[in-house]
C-alpha positions as semicolon CSV with decimal commas, in nm:
position;residue;x (nm);y (nm);z (nm)
1;M;3,335;-2,425;-0,476
2;N;3,215;-2,415;-0,869
3;N;2,917;-2,599;-0,758
4;E;2,833;-2,347;-0,496
5;L;2,840;-2,056;-0,689
6;T;2,599;-2,197;-0,959
7;E;2,346;-2,275;-0,714
8;M;2,405;-1,913;-0,638
9;A;2,380;-1,806;-0,923
10;D;2,031;-2,019;-0,999
11;R;1,871;-1,912;-0,660
12;A;1,950;-1,489;-0,800
13;A;1,832;-1,582;-1,138
14;K;1,502;-1,702;-0,941
15;N;1,474;-1,419;-0,701
16;A;1,564;-1,164;-1,012
17;A;1,276;-1,351;-1,212
18;S;0,999;-1,310;-0,901
19;A;1,120;-0,948;-0,820
20;P;0,835;-0,821;-1,097
21;L;0,568;-1,036;-0,920
22;I;0,641;-0,903;-0,617
23;M;0,657;-0,544;-0,690
24;D;0,286;-0,648;-0,869
25;D;0,177;-0,778;-0,530
26;V;0,305;-0,506;-0,388
27;I;0,107;-0,239;-0,578
28;E;-0,205;-0,410;-0,587
29;K;-0,178;-0,409;-0,201
30;L;-0,062;-0,034;-0,156
31;D;-0,385;0,042;-0,426
32;L;-0,599;-0,145;-0,215
33;Q;-0,490;0,064;0,084
34;R;-0,541;0,383;-0,062
35;Y;-0,863;0,271;-0,184
36;I;-1,003;0,164;0,214
37;G;-0,797;0,528;0,263
38;R;-0,982;0,721;0,100
39;K;-1,382;0,546;0,167
40;F;-1,232;0,570;0,526
41;E;-1,208;0,900;0,475
42;E;-1,530;1,010;0,315
43;K;-1,712;0,797;0,605
44;L;-1,543;0,998;0,869
45;R;-1,656;1,317;0,665
46;K;-1,993;1,252;0,668
47;E;-2,021;1,150;1,083
48;I;-1,847;1,501;1,100
49;Y;-2,078;1,729;0,876
50;N;-2,421;1,543;0,991
51;T;-2,249;1,609;1,371
52;P;-2,232;1,949;1,525
53;I;-1,885;2,055;1,581
54;S;-1,680;2,369;1,582
55;S;-1,590;2,545;1,265
56;T;-1,167;2,575;1,371
57;L;-1,224;2,174;1,339
58;L;-1,385;2,117;1,007
59;L;-1,131;2,400;0,886
60;A;-0,818;2,181;1,025
61;L;-0,984;1,886;0,829
62;N;-0,991;2,057;0,444
């Protein structure tokens, strides 16, 4: 029983120690997704503004 508790405590400590690394990875991925989203939006807006479409659609996109 005591050995199991020690193993559980060791696993918990390892998981807690790796949490900041996991969060850094998540934040990095979110930053990349935001960057890709902004680039996609810029490209899409350029395509839209270079295509004859109704002013109503342009207003809806802004």
